[in-house]
C-alpha positions in Angstrom: 19.9 10.6 22.7 19.2 13.8 24.7 15.9 15.6 24.1 17.7 18.7 22.7 19.7 16.5 20.3 16.6 14.8 19.1 14.9 18.1 18.5 18.0 19.4 16.6 18.1 16.2 14.5 14.4 16.6 13.6 14.8 20.3 12.7 17.8 19.4 10.5 15.8 16.7 8.7 12.8 19.0 8.1 15.1 21.8 6.8 17.0 19.5 4.5 13.7 18.0 3.2 12.3 21.4 2.5 15.4 22.5 0.6 15.6 19.3 -1.5 11.9 19.4 -2.3 12.3 23.0 -3.6 15.0 21.9 -6.1 14.0 21.1 -9.6 14.5 17.3 -10.3 16.7 18.2 -13.2 19.4 19.8 -11.0 18.9 17.9 -7.7 21.5 15.3 -8.7 24.1 18.0 -8.9 23.8 18.5 -5.1 23.4 14.9 -4.0 26.8 15.0 -2.3 25.5 17.5 0.3 24.6 15.6 3.4 23.6 18.5 5.7 21.3 21.5 5.3 24.3 23.9 5.7 26.3 22.1 3.0 23.3 22.2 0.6 22.6 25.9 1.4 26.2 26.8 0.8 26.3 24.9 -2.5 23.1 26.6 -3.6 24.4 30.1 -2.7 27.7 29.4 -4.6 25.7 28.2 -7.6 23.5 31.3 -7.5 26.3 33.8 -7.2 28.6 32.1 -9.6 32.4 32.5 -9.6 34.3 35.7 -9.3 34.4 36.3 -13.1 30.7 35.9 -13.6 29.9 38.2 -10.6 32.2 40.8 -12.1 30.6 40.4 -15.5 27.1 40.9 -14.0 28.3 43.9 -12.0 29.9 45.5 -15.1 26.7 44.8 -17.1 24.6 46.4 -14.5 26.8 49.4 -14.3 26.6 49.8 -18.1 22.8 49.5 -18.0 22.5 52.1 -15.3 24.9 54.5 -17.2 27.6 54.7 -14.5 
């Protein structure tokens, strides 16, 4: 394994470990299919943003609260 590949692998492991340790144990199992940091991050972003309907609902509620 080349030195750069080894460093990239170690960084990937550390980043993945950091993200998984930050997850609550109650929801970690919902992301167990993610095998890379990128896949886990994308899944977390999608979960946080929700689907299009929930984003629109939050947007509409915020507009209503702000009186627009």
